[in-house]
Residue frames as qw, qx, qy, qz and C-alpha x, y, z in Angstrom:
[[0.217, -0.653, -0.253, 0.681, -104.91, -180.25, -36.70],
 [0.084, -0.219, 0.414, 0.880, -104.16, -178.69, -40.11],
 [0.103, -0.374, -0.801, -0.456, -107.41, -180.12, -41.48],
 [0.220, -0.700, -0.615, 0.288, -109.39, -178.73, -38.54],
 [0.185, -0.540, 0.004, 0.821, -107.74, -175.31, -39.00],
 [0.029, 0.005, 0.620, 0.784, -108.51, -175.32, -42.73],
 [0.160, -0.549, -0.792, -0.215, -112.15, -176.21, -42.07],
 [0.233, -0.691, -0.421, 0.540, -112.40, -173.45, -39.48],
 [0.121, -0.370, 0.251, 0.886, -111.01, -170.88, -41.92],
 [0.057, -0.223, -0.759, -0.609, -113.41, -172.09, -44.63],
 [0.209, -0.659, -0.720, 0.065, -116.39, -171.83, -42.29],
 [0.224, -0.614, -0.190, 0.733, -115.26, -168.38, -41.17],
 [0.053, -0.162, 0.467, 0.868, -114.99, -167.20, -44.78],
 [0.127, -0.412, -0.814, -0.390, -118.39, -168.67, -45.58],
 [0.223, -0.699, -0.580, 0.354, -119.95, -166.93, -42.59],
 [0.167, -0.483, 0.065, 0.857, -118.35, -163.66, -43.62],
 [0.028, -0.051, -0.653, -0.755, -119.67, -164.03, -47.15],
 [0.171, -0.546, -0.812, -0.114, -123.11, -164.87, -45.83],
 [0.203, -0.728, -0.411, 0.511, -123.27, -161.71, -43.70],
 [0.144, -0.318, 0.292, 0.891, -121.97, -159.45, -46.49],
 [0.550, 0.576, 0.368, -0.479, -124.95, -158.08, -48.46],
 [0.590, 0.232, 0.609, 0.476, -125.05, -159.18, -52.08],
 [0.026, 0.333, -0.199, -0.921, -124.78, -156.44, -54.65],
 [0.584, 0.536, 0.474, -0.383, -127.94, -155.85, -56.63],
 [0.687, 0.480, 0.437, 0.327, -128.28, -155.94, -60.40],
 [0.196, 0.972, 0.038, 0.122, -127.66, -152.19, -60.65],
 [0.388, -0.803, 0.433, 0.131, -124.39, -152.27, -58.70],
 [0.753, -0.052, 0.583, 0.301, -123.21, -155.28, -60.69],
 [0.555, 0.716, 0.330, 0.266, -123.95, -153.44, -63.91],
 [0.023, -0.990, 0.133, -0.031, -122.21, -150.26, -62.78],
 [0.610, -0.585, 0.485, 0.226, -119.09, -152.24, -61.81],
 [0.739, 0.170, 0.551, 0.347, -118.73, -153.59, -65.35],
 [0.415, 0.842, 0.281, 0.199, -118.96, -150.29, -67.22],
 [0.495, -0.400, 0.095, 0.765, -116.24, -147.83, -68.19],
 [0.299, 0.848, 0.101, -0.425, -116.44, -144.49, -70.02],
 [0.762, 0.569, 0.110, 0.290, -115.04, -143.97, -73.50],
 [0.485, 0.369, -0.217, 0.762, -112.94, -141.10, -72.26],
 [0.423, -0.737, -0.397, 0.345, -112.53, -138.71, -69.35],
 [0.336, 0.573, 0.025, 0.747, -111.96, -134.94, -69.49],
 [0.312, -0.368, -0.464, 0.743, -111.29, -132.35, -66.80],
 [0.053, 0.762, 0.473, 0.439, -113.94, -129.63, -66.70],
 [0.269, -0.901, 0.022, -0.341, -112.82, -127.68, -63.64],
 [0.637, 0.086, -0.505, 0.576, -109.80, -127.19, -61.40],
 [0.330, -0.752, 0.017, -0.570, -110.49, -125.86, -57.92],
 [0.649, -0.650, 0.316, -0.239, -108.81, -126.10, -54.52],
 [0.130, -0.553, 0.816, 0.108, -105.96, -128.12, -55.98],
 [0.557, 0.129, 0.814, -0.106, -108.38, -130.69, -57.37],
 [0.207, 0.152, -0.623, -0.739, -109.43, -131.69, -60.88],
 [0.596, 0.262, 0.569, -0.502, -113.09, -132.48, -61.49],
 [0.087, -0.179, 0.828, 0.523, -113.89, -134.79, -64.38],
 [0.731, 0.272, 0.016, -0.626, -116.57, -135.67, -66.88],
 [0.419, -0.129, 0.891, 0.118, -116.86, -139.40, -67.59],
 [0.491, 0.442, -0.218, -0.718, -117.99, -139.61, -71.20],
 [0.575, 0.137, 0.805, 0.042, -119.81, -142.49, -72.88],
 [0.249, 0.413, -0.410, -0.774, -119.83, -142.06, -76.66],
 [0.808, 0.256, 0.318, -0.424, -122.48, -143.77, -78.79],
 [0.714, 0.073, 0.614, 0.327, -121.87, -146.47, -81.41],
 [0.517, 0.575, 0.418, 0.478, -120.60, -145.01, -84.67],
 [0.177, -0.930, -0.134, 0.294, -119.72, -141.73, -82.99],
 [0.616, 0.397, 0.078, 0.676, -117.56, -139.22, -84.89],
 [0.328, -0.375, -0.262, 0.826, -116.05, -136.06, -83.39],
 [0.047, -0.058, -0.320, -0.944, -117.84, -134.07, -86.08],
 [0.235, -0.517, -0.805, -0.170, -121.24, -135.31, -84.86],
 [0.224, -0.295, 0.211, -0.905, -123.79, -133.06, -83.16],
 [0.434, -0.280, -0.856, -0.034, -125.43, -135.63, -80.91],
 [0.520, -0.705, -0.089, -0.474, -127.94, -134.93, -78.17],
 [0.278, 0.370, -0.714, 0.525, -126.41, -135.21, -74.70],
 [0.731, -0.545, -0.367, -0.182, -127.51, -137.01, -71.52],
 [0.173, 0.523, -0.541, 0.636, -125.74, -135.38, -68.55],
 [0.762, -0.456, -0.429, -0.167, -126.19, -137.42, -65.37],
 [0.011, -0.613, 0.497, -0.614, -125.27, -136.64, -61.75],
 [0.557, -0.143, -0.801, 0.165, -124.90, -139.12, -58.89],
 [0.529, -0.729, -0.113, -0.419, -126.59, -138.91, -55.50],
 [0.688, -0.040, -0.543, 0.480, -125.42, -139.90, -52.05],
 [0.392, -0.823, -0.358, 0.202, -126.79, -137.04, -49.96],
 [0.243, 0.929, -0.188, 0.207, -124.10, -134.75, -51.48],
 [0.444, -0.739, 0.497, -0.100, -121.66, -136.57, -49.17],
 [0.576, -0.274, 0.761, 0.118, -120.86, -139.87, -50.88],
 [0.782, 0.430, 0.449, 0.048, -120.83, -142.12, -53.92],
 [0.289, -0.410, 0.490, 0.713, -119.02, -141.45, -57.19],
 [0.448, 0.421, -0.316, -0.723, -119.83, -140.88, -60.88],
 [0.116, 0.096, -0.970, -0.193, -119.84, -144.68, -61.35],
 [0.301, 0.317, 0.733, -0.520, -123.24, -144.69, -59.67],
 [0.514, 0.616, 0.136, -0.581, -124.67, -143.18, -62.87],
 [0.066, -0.377, 0.786, 0.485, -122.75, -145.34, -65.35],
 [0.327, 0.310, 0.891, 0.057, -125.74, -147.63, -66.07],
 [0.315, 0.812, 0.361, -0.334, -127.88, -144.65, -67.13],
 [0.050, 0.752, -0.402, -0.520, -125.02, -143.12, -69.11],
 [0.226, -0.192, 0.886, 0.356, -124.22, -146.37, -70.92],
 [0.386, 0.503, 0.769, -0.084, -127.87, -146.94, -71.78],
 [0.312, 0.868, 0.204, -0.327, -128.44, -143.55, -73.34],
 [0.079, -0.604, 0.616, 0.500, -125.13, -143.76, -75.19],
 [0.323, 0.104, 0.911, 0.233, -126.48, -146.94, -76.80],
 [0.319, 0.733, 0.571, -0.184, -129.54, -144.89, -77.75],
 [0.520, 0.605, 0.264, 0.542, -127.32, -142.53, -79.75],
 [0.178, -0.970, -0.009, -0.167, -126.62, -139.80, -77.22],
 [0.445, 0.408, -0.537, 0.589, -123.30, -138.61, -75.83],
 [0.671, -0.664, -0.294, -0.150, -123.77, -139.46, -72.16],
 [0.312, 0.526, -0.459, 0.644, -121.73, -137.87, -69.38],
 [0.682, -0.592, -0.417, 0.100, -121.48, -138.77, -65.69],
 [0.089, 0.829, -0.174, 0.524, -120.32, -135.79, -63.62],
 [0.640, -0.214, -0.492, 0.549, -117.83, -135.70, -60.76],
 [0.117, -0.818, -0.039, -0.562, -118.31, -132.93, -58.19],
 [0.108, 0.347, -0.655, 0.662, -116.97, -131.87, -54.81],
 [0.533, -0.457, -0.708, -0.070, -118.72, -133.61, -51.93],
 [0.394, -0.792, 0.027, -0.465, -120.09, -131.87, -48.85],
 [0.758, -0.100, -0.474, 0.437, -117.51, -132.14, -46.06],
 [0.367, -0.924, -0.106, -0.022, -117.35, -130.13, -42.87],
 [0.726, -0.424, 0.182, 0.510, -113.60, -130.76, -42.55],
 [0.497, 0.167, 0.390, 0.757, -112.72, -129.37, -45.98],
 [0.088, 0.451, 0.171, -0.872, -115.36, -126.66, -45.81],
 [0.118, -0.076, -0.713, -0.687, -117.08, -127.86, -48.99],
 [0.396, 0.236, 0.496, -0.735, -120.78, -127.03, -48.83],
 [0.512, 0.478, 0.714, 0.008, -123.89, -128.07, -50.73],
 [0.284, 0.890, 0.011, -0.355, -123.58, -124.72, -52.49],
 [0.109, -0.597, 0.693, 0.389, -120.22, -125.93, -53.85],
 [0.454, 0.166, 0.867, 0.121, -121.92, -129.08, -55.16],
 [0.417, 0.784, 0.415, -0.199, -124.42, -126.85, -56.96],
 [0.084, 0.853, -0.318, -0.406, -121.65, -124.64, -58.36],
 [0.294, -0.333, 0.831, 0.336, -119.80, -127.67, -59.72],
 [0.483, 0.434, 0.760, 0.026, -122.91, -129.04, -61.43],
 [0.325, 0.895, 0.177, -0.249, -123.53, -125.68, -63.07],
 [0.101, -0.724, 0.556, 0.396, -119.86, -125.47, -64.10],
 [0.453, -0.035, 0.860, 0.233, -120.08, -128.93, -65.66],
 [0.474, 0.675, 0.563, -0.049, -123.10, -127.97, -67.76],
 [0.172, 0.926, -0.120, -0.315, -121.44, -124.76, -68.90],
 [0.284, -0.508, 0.723, 0.373, -118.30, -126.66, -69.88],
 [0.507, 0.253, 0.809, 0.158, -120.31, -129.15, -71.94],
 [0.390, 0.837, 0.368, -0.106, -122.18, -126.39, -73.74],
 [0.003, 0.896, -0.304, -0.323, -119.06, -124.26, -74.31],
 [0.163, -0.462, 0.818, 0.301, -117.12, -127.30, -75.63],
 [0.777, 0.303, 0.412, -0.366, -120.02, -128.85, -77.52],
 [0.626, 0.670, -0.325, -0.232, -118.21, -128.84, -80.84],
 [0.198, 0.539, -0.813, 0.098, -115.19, -130.79, -79.59],
 [0.419, -0.084, 0.817, -0.388, -117.44, -133.14, -77.62],
 [0.112, -0.101, -0.849, -0.506, -119.61, -133.82, -80.67],
 [0.004, 0.509, 0.766, -0.392, -122.72, -132.49, -78.93],
 [0.018, -0.641, -0.417, -0.644, -125.62, -130.32, -80.02],
 [0.163, 0.055, -0.496, 0.851, -125.55, -127.55, -77.37],
 [0.473, -0.089, 0.052, -0.875, -129.31, -127.10, -77.63],
 [0.842, -0.103, -0.406, -0.340, -130.11, -130.76, -77.03],
 [0.268, 0.290, -0.778, 0.489, -128.90, -131.50, -73.51],
 [0.715, -0.515, -0.338, -0.332, -130.96, -133.45, -70.97],
 [0.020, 0.495, -0.670, 0.553, -129.88, -133.29, -67.32],
 [0.817, -0.290, -0.448, -0.218, -130.52, -136.27, -65.07],
 [0.098, 0.434, -0.714, 0.540, -129.75, -137.21, -61.50],
 [0.654, -0.379, -0.649, -0.088, -130.81, -139.49, -58.68],
 [0.572, -0.627, -0.405, 0.341, -131.61, -138.25, -55.17],
 [0.279, -0.760, 0.042, 0.585, -129.10, -135.46, -54.38],
 [0.332, -0.072, 0.598, 0.726, -128.00, -135.76, -58.00],
 [0.099, 0.670, 0.673, 0.299, -131.57, -134.97, -58.97],
 [0.220, -0.880, -0.214, 0.363, -131.31, -131.84, -56.85],
 [0.342, -0.500, 0.369, 0.705, -128.13, -130.84, -58.69],
 [0.268, 0.303, 0.713, 0.573, -129.73, -131.51, -62.07],
 [0.030, -0.844, -0.531, -0.066, -132.66, -129.29, -61.08],
 [0.358, -0.720, -0.029, 0.593, -130.21, -126.65, -59.86],
 [0.404, 0.017, 0.497, 0.768, -129.07, -126.12, -63.43],
 [0.010, 0.559, 0.586, 0.587, -132.44, -124.62, -64.30],
 [0.383, -0.780, -0.480, -0.121, -133.50, -123.03, -61.03],
 [0.570, -0.681, -0.156, 0.432, -130.73, -121.44, -58.96],
 [0.425, 0.789, 0.041, 0.443, -129.74, -118.28, -60.80],
 [0.085, -0.879, 0.291, -0.368, -126.63, -116.69, -59.34],
 [0.784, -0.490, 0.383, 0.000, -125.28, -119.74, -57.49],
 [0.795, 0.570, -0.114, 0.170, -122.16, -119.83, -59.65],
 [0.779, -0.227, -0.021, 0.584, -118.42, -120.17, -59.24],
 [0.095, -0.886, 0.045, 0.453, -116.69, -116.80, -58.92],
 [0.082, -0.595, 0.555, 0.576, -115.21, -115.68, -62.22],
 [0.464, 0.205, 0.836, 0.210, -117.11, -118.20, -64.31],
 [0.115, 0.054, -0.440, -0.889, -118.43, -117.11, -67.70],
 [0.327, 0.364, 0.749, -0.446, -122.13, -116.98, -66.93],
 [0.435, 0.450, -0.239, -0.742, -122.93, -115.81, -70.47],
 [0.362, 0.102, -0.889, -0.261, -122.88, -119.55, -71.28],
 [0.703, -0.300, 0.016, -0.645, -126.25, -120.89, -70.15],
 [0.023, -0.221, 0.952, -0.213, -126.29, -123.81, -67.73],
 [0.665, 0.151, 0.356, -0.639, -130.02, -124.41, -68.25],
 [0.284, -0.032, 0.918, 0.275, -130.60, -127.86, -69.79],
 [0.373, 0.014, -0.472, -0.798, -133.21, -128.52, -72.47],
 [0.774, -0.312, -0.399, -0.381, -134.96, -131.15, -70.36],
 [0.238, -0.490, 0.695, -0.469, -134.82, -132.60, -66.85],
 [0.798, -0.102, -0.566, -0.182, -135.06, -136.28, -65.89],
 [0.206, -0.551, 0.556, -0.587, -135.22, -136.57, -62.11],
 [0.683, -0.135, -0.717, -0.014, -135.03, -139.86, -60.22],
 [0.621, -0.632, -0.439, 0.146, -136.46, -139.57, -56.65],
 [0.395, 0.522, -0.167, 0.737, -134.83, -136.14, -56.31],
 [0.292, -0.458, -0.439, 0.716, -134.12, -133.99, -53.30],
 [0.110, 0.579, 0.491, 0.642, -136.73, -131.41, -54.26],
 [0.373, -0.840, -0.135, -0.371, -137.52, -129.70, -50.95],
 [0.559, 0.216, -0.535, 0.596, -134.69, -128.69, -48.60],
 [0.419, -0.588, 0.155, -0.675, -136.94, -127.36, -45.85],
 [0.286, -0.295, 0.816, -0.407, -137.35, -129.29, -42.61],
 [0.804, 0.211, 0.307, -0.464, -140.23, -131.09, -44.36],
 [0.803, 0.533, -0.246, -0.102, -137.86, -132.48, -47.01],
 [0.920, -0.125, -0.009, 0.373, -134.20, -133.50, -47.04],
 [0.643, 0.320, -0.045, 0.694, -130.87, -131.78, -46.41],
 [0.180, -0.922, -0.132, -0.315, -131.94, -128.88, -44.22],
 [0.684, -0.690, 0.119, 0.204, -129.35, -129.60, -41.52],
 [0.742, 0.014, 0.286, 0.606, -126.55, -129.89, -44.09],
 [0.315, 0.635, 0.283, 0.646, -127.43, -126.67, -45.89],
 [0.288, -0.272, -0.406, 0.823, -128.29, -124.52, -42.88],
 [0.134, 0.631, 0.409, -0.645, -130.18, -121.25, -42.70],
 [0.212, 0.480, -0.378, -0.763, -129.72, -120.50, -46.41],
 [0.418, 0.124, 0.897, 0.071, -131.65, -123.65, -47.39],
 [0.478, 0.693, 0.421, -0.338, -134.37, -121.76, -49.29],
 [0.147, 0.738, -0.408, -0.517, -131.80, -120.44, -51.80],
 [0.226, 0.339, -0.853, -0.326, -131.30, -123.97, -53.14],
 [0.432, 0.196, 0.810, -0.344, -134.67, -125.61, -52.57],
 [0.066, 0.100, 0.733, 0.670, -136.12, -126.57, -55.99],
 [0.060, -0.628, -0.772, -0.078, -139.78, -126.55, -54.96],
 [0.162, -0.796, -0.279, 0.512, -139.34, -122.96, -53.74],
 [0.128, -0.515, 0.368, 0.763, -137.87, -121.76, -57.06],
 [0.409, 0.413, 0.762, 0.285, -140.36, -122.97, -59.65],
 [0.146, 0.600, -0.020, -0.786, -141.10, -120.33, -62.27],
 [0.748, 0.608, 0.168, -0.206, -142.39, -120.12, -65.84],
 [0.468, 0.776, -0.417, -0.066, -139.90, -121.32, -68.45],
 [0.505, -0.457, 0.732, -0.032, -138.40, -124.27, -66.57],
 [0.290, 0.310, -0.793, -0.437, -137.44, -126.98, -69.12],
 [0.839, -0.105, -0.322, -0.425, -139.76, -129.97, -69.69],
 [0.149, -0.459, 0.784, -0.391, -139.38, -132.32, -66.74],
 [0.823, -0.170, -0.470, -0.268, -140.13, -135.94, -65.85],
 [0.246, -0.529, 0.647, -0.491, -139.90, -137.15, -62.25],
 [0.727, -0.101, -0.673, -0.094, -139.85, -140.74, -60.96],
 [0.152, -0.402, 0.576, -0.696, -140.82, -140.99, -57.29],
 [0.443, -0.241, -0.863, -0.013, -142.27, -143.53, -54.87],
 [0.458, -0.679, -0.167, -0.549, -145.04, -142.78, -52.39],
 [0.850, -0.479, -0.184, 0.116, -143.17, -144.75, -49.71],
 [0.580, 0.401, -0.236, 0.669, -140.04, -142.60, -49.96],
 [0.497, -0.829, -0.234, 0.108, -139.22, -141.28, -46.50],
 [0.621, -0.216, 0.094, 0.748, -135.74, -140.00, -47.43],
 [0.035, 0.062, -0.233, -0.970, -136.87, -137.45, -50.00],
 [0.345, 0.355, 0.731, -0.469, -140.56, -137.42, -49.11],
 [0.274, 0.409, 0.754, 0.435, -143.05, -137.95, -51.93],
 [0.041, 0.866, 0.450, -0.213, -145.08, -134.89, -50.93],
 [0.202, -0.662, 0.255, 0.675, -142.18, -132.72, -52.09],
 [0.215, -0.004, 0.760, 0.614, -142.24, -134.25, -55.58],
 [0.096, 0.657, 0.743, 0.090, -146.02, -133.85, -55.68],
 [0.084, -0.861, -0.201, 0.459, -145.77, -130.18, -54.65],
 [0.221, -0.447, 0.488, 0.717, -143.06, -129.55, -57.26],
 [0.205, 0.279, 0.830, 0.438, -145.16, -131.21, -59.96],
 [0.038, 0.802, 0.590, -0.086, -148.18, -129.10, -59.07],
 [0.162, -0.790, 0.043, 0.589, -146.12, -125.90, -58.96],
 [0.269, -0.190, 0.653, 0.682, -144.61, -126.68, -62.37],
 [0.147, 0.514, 0.780, 0.325, -148.04, -127.17, -63.94],
 [0.074, -0.866, -0.393, 0.300, -149.36, -124.00, -62.30],
 [0.207, -0.672, 0.266, 0.660, -146.41, -122.06, -63.77],
 [0.664, 0.653, -0.052, -0.362, -147.28, -123.37, -67.24],
 [0.025, 0.585, -0.794, -0.166, -144.35, -125.77, -67.48],
 [0.849, 0.087, -0.447, -0.269, -144.47, -129.31, -68.81],
 [0.160, -0.454, 0.795, -0.369, -143.96, -131.79, -65.99],
 [0.813, -0.086, -0.490, -0.303, -144.73, -135.51, -65.74],
 [0.365, -0.493, 0.669, -0.421, -144.76, -137.34, -62.41],
 [0.708, 0.073, -0.679, -0.181, -144.33, -141.11, -62.64],
 [0.522, -0.503, 0.427, -0.541, -145.62, -142.47, -59.33],
 [0.539, 0.074, -0.839, 0.030, -144.69, -145.84, -57.86],
 [0.665, -0.568, -0.075, -0.478, -147.17, -146.77, -55.16],
 [0.869, -0.490, 0.066, 0.031, -145.30, -147.71, -52.01],
 [0.768, 0.435, -0.178, 0.435, -141.92, -147.26, -53.70],
 [0.591, -0.713, -0.033, 0.375, -139.10, -146.45, -51.30],
 [0.025, 0.894, -0.312, -0.321, -136.11, -144.21, -51.94],
 [0.042, -0.519, 0.783, 0.341, -134.16, -145.46, -54.95],
 [0.773, 0.155, 0.520, -0.329, -136.93, -147.87, -55.94],
 [0.754, 0.607, -0.102, -0.228, -136.04, -148.01, -59.64],
 [0.344, 0.643, -0.681, 0.067, -132.46, -149.17, -59.09],
 [0.366, -0.287, 0.821, -0.332, -133.44, -152.01, -56.75],
 [0.693, 0.318, 0.609, -0.220, -135.79, -153.71, -59.20],
 [0.304, -0.139, 0.661, 0.672, -134.66, -154.60, -62.73],
 [0.182, 0.597, 0.737, 0.258, -138.23, -154.44, -64.05],
 [0.076, -0.917, -0.275, 0.278, -138.76, -150.95, -62.63],
 [0.329, -0.556, 0.371, 0.667, -135.36, -149.88, -63.99],
 [0.283, 0.157, 0.739, 0.591, -136.22, -151.02, -67.51],
 [0.066, 0.782, 0.616, 0.071, -139.62, -149.35, -67.25],
 [0.198, -0.849, -0.050, 0.487, -137.99, -146.08, -66.16],
 [0.329, -0.300, 0.551, 0.706, -135.59, -146.24, -69.11],
 [0.212, 0.441, 0.758, 0.432, -138.44, -146.82, -71.58],
 [0.052, -0.883, -0.452, 0.113, -140.48, -143.97, -70.12],
 [0.286, -0.713, 0.173, 0.617, -137.44, -141.68, -70.18],
 [0.331, -0.001, 0.671, 0.664, -136.77, -142.56, -73.80],
 [0.119, 0.676, 0.680, 0.257, -140.38, -141.75, -74.72],
 [0.181, -0.893, -0.218, 0.348, -140.15, -138.45, -72.84],
 [0.335, -0.522, 0.374, 0.690, -136.88, -137.46, -74.52],
 [0.278, 0.259, 0.729, 0.569, -138.29, -138.33, -77.94],
 [0.028, 0.803, 0.594, 0.039, -141.36, -136.24, -77.24],
 [0.152, -0.921, -0.015, 0.359, -139.21, -133.16, -76.56],
 [0.623, 0.769, -0.131, 0.052, -136.95, -133.74, -79.56],
 [0.233, -0.784, 0.575, -0.034, -133.85, -134.91, -77.69],
 [0.546, -0.190, 0.805, 0.129, -133.68, -138.46, -79.09]]
């Protein structure tokens, strides 16, 4: 009887393991990484929001390194800064100070809105620039990156003037020196993503509707098969950027679905190489 019970438990565990989806290479990588240090950049609503900092090899506090600021996605409602640890760790190895940002998540219960997510991202950038000396960063060499909703928040740093935390020192610019956007939420109309979460004020924080001259050099990675943040939004943003006289590169993956670069190790490595080349071309690496 004991043997039969043991076999039943073993089979049950095996079945459970078989039905549980295996983590991909990206999730496995993220799980193994830890920041060099963590600092609080903002206290609001009884909560501390943190920057997870990856310092490069040979780093000294007196350095003035370029910075790679990265923001996680999750529809503004989920995930954590760990989601961006692989990107942060990679660019730290390339000699940059890389930072993965924590921000308040959209929650109807708490009253936190997508506007609060934007405010936190802008606060994080201002903190980094204002504390550049102690962080060992060159304040004029900061690239902002994000995936999906994180891409929206990275773009918000350059586009949404006036969407700032009350009382914040807005004399410190939150505009990055370059943007690296992975399959971003770029259109918050009903044709894009997030309209229902944002509500009637969606146009105020819709990147494609705020393109203007002087937006920092930008590279976008997007798949034509993306139905979450539709490809036509990225295409429209790219065209609007060029029309406004801004530098913008659109790296297209034919048939690529949402998040395509983090589900394929080859595509991930290719995106890293292309991002490195882009950052070198604008003097940030």
